[in-house]
C-alpha positions, -999 to 999 in steps of 0.1 A, spaced: -139 150 11 -143 148 -27 -175 165 -41 -187 134 -58 -173 105 -37 -187 70 -46 -194 58 -10 -204 75 23 -211 68 59 -245 54 54 -236 28 27 -235 -9 40 -203 -21 43 -210 -54 26 -220 -33 -4 -185 -22 -7 -171 -56 -8 -196 -65 -33 -187 -35 -57 -149 -43 -54 -132 -72 -37 -100 -53 -34 -116 -34 -6 -112 -64 16 -75 -56 19 -83 -19 27 -106 -32 56 -77 -56 68 -52 -30 70 -76 -9 90 -80 -37 113 -115 -43 104 -127 -79 109 -154 -95 89 -186 -106 104 -204 -71 104 -237 -83 93 -257 -54 74 -240 -26 94 -233 7 78 -197 20 71 -199 43 97 -212 17 123 -185 -9 113 -156 16 116 -169 29 149 -170 -8 164 -134 -11 150 -123 21 164 -114 35 130 -120 70 117 -149 69 94 -139 98 72 -103 84 69 -114 51 58 -139 64 32 -112 89 21 -89 59 14 -116 38 0 -129 65 -25 -93 73 -35 -86 39 -44 -118 31 -62 -117 63 -83 -83 55 -96 -69 87 -78 -93 108 -98 -118 135 -85 -97 138 -54 -94 169 -32 -62 173 -15 -76 192 12 -95 161 25 -94 158 62 -79 127 75 -70 111 109 -33 107 106 -33 82 135 -57 61 115 -38 67 82 -4 57 100 -22 24 111 -33 15 76 2 23 61 19 1 87 -4 -27 80 1 -23 45 39 -29 50 29 -61 70 10 -72 41 35 -67 14 67 -80 34 53 -108 53 26 -122 30 22 -111 -4 60 -112 -17 68 -142 4 40 -159 -12 50 -152 -47 84 -164 -40 70 -199 -30 52 -198 -63 82 -190 -83 103 -218 -65 76 -244 -69 69 -234 -106 105 -234 -116 118 -260 -94 154 -243 -95 168 -269 -120 198 -262 -139 184 -235 -163 202 -203 -161 169 -183 -165 155 -201 -133 182 -187 -111 179 -153 -129 142 -151 -122 147 -158 -85 177 -134 -83 157 -105 -98 126 -111 -76 148 -114 -45 167 -80 -54 133 -64 -59 120 -76 -24 153 -63 -11 146 -28 -26 109 -29 -13 120 -41 21 148 -11 24 122 15 13 95 4 37 118 2 65 130 36 60 93 47 60 88 27 94 119 39 111 123 74 96 93 87 80 64 73 104 86 82 135 88 116 122 52 119 118 45 106 152 68 134 165 50 160 146 17 147 159 32 152 193 40 188 186 78 179 182 101 190 157 129 167 144 159 185 132 160 198 95 140 169 84 107 175 62 80 155 47 90 165 13 124 146 17 103 115 20 83 120 -12 115 123 -32 122 85 -24 91 72 -42 104 75 -77 119 41 -86 111 11 -69 102 -10 -99 126 -14 -128 137 -48 -116 103 -58 -114 96 -48 -151 127 -67 -163 114 -99 -143 82 -99 -159 96 -96 -193 122 -125 -186 92 -148 -176 71 -138 -204 99 -143 -232 121 -167 -217 100 -190 -195 122 -221 -188 109 -251 -209 104 -274 -179 83 -249 -158 49 -258 -142 31 -235 -166 0 -230 -146 19 -222 -112 44 -198 -130 15 -181 -149 -3 -179 -113 28 -163 -98 33 -138 -129 -6 -128 -123 2 -122 -86 34 -101 -95 13 -79 -117 -14 -76 -89 12 -69 -62 30 -40 -85 -5 -23 -90 -10 -26 -52 24 -10 -44 20 16 -69 -15 25 -54 3 23 -18 29 49 -29 4 73 -43 -18 71 -16 11 80 7 21 109 -17 -15 122 -21 -28 118 16 -1 115 39 24 140 26 -2 169 25 -14 162 57 19 164 72 30 194 54 -1 212 68 9 200 103 45 214 96 31 247 86 8 248 119 38 240 140 59 267 124 31 292 128 28 283 164 65 288 171 66 323 153 
């Protein structure tokens, strides 16, 4: 763990939420339900069958803005995979579709060329994110599961995966600029602003998601790969 982590096992879970509402999403992706009263983080995680150290590593990693982080932190890869898979569900089945509905309602898809361009860029961005996350689900996470089972998977290595994280965002930057500079005059301003706010928030969450994978998942799997190679030799 980090030397000066903000939260630990004995802190009350409700205090974490009170300090930073974003941790509601972290809890949800670990499968931790509300209604835990005044129980500690350790008690709530135990009740939900979640590895407490992994939960706290993710929480402190996100809260600190990725500072003060020790890459040697021990995590349960199984718990981390659960978190990452549920994050994909959140983005692909809830967050991005909700933004698209707001965009549709705000610009009403009238004759404005800008309206069609806004939706086109957003759909292209969603396709990029979907392709990336499908790759993770079908290739990376399956590889991780095989490593956990002590199996090898051809010449694939987890460092190959980290190379895919460089550019899922150029279209989103272009989309934000178009909305800000060329907002259709007949748009529902309040709703479009709400959609734009959600786009910024989603972008931050996706960047956090990718950095968490790079800083937590990749080092943990690299360590397993080394162990498997040592056992073979």
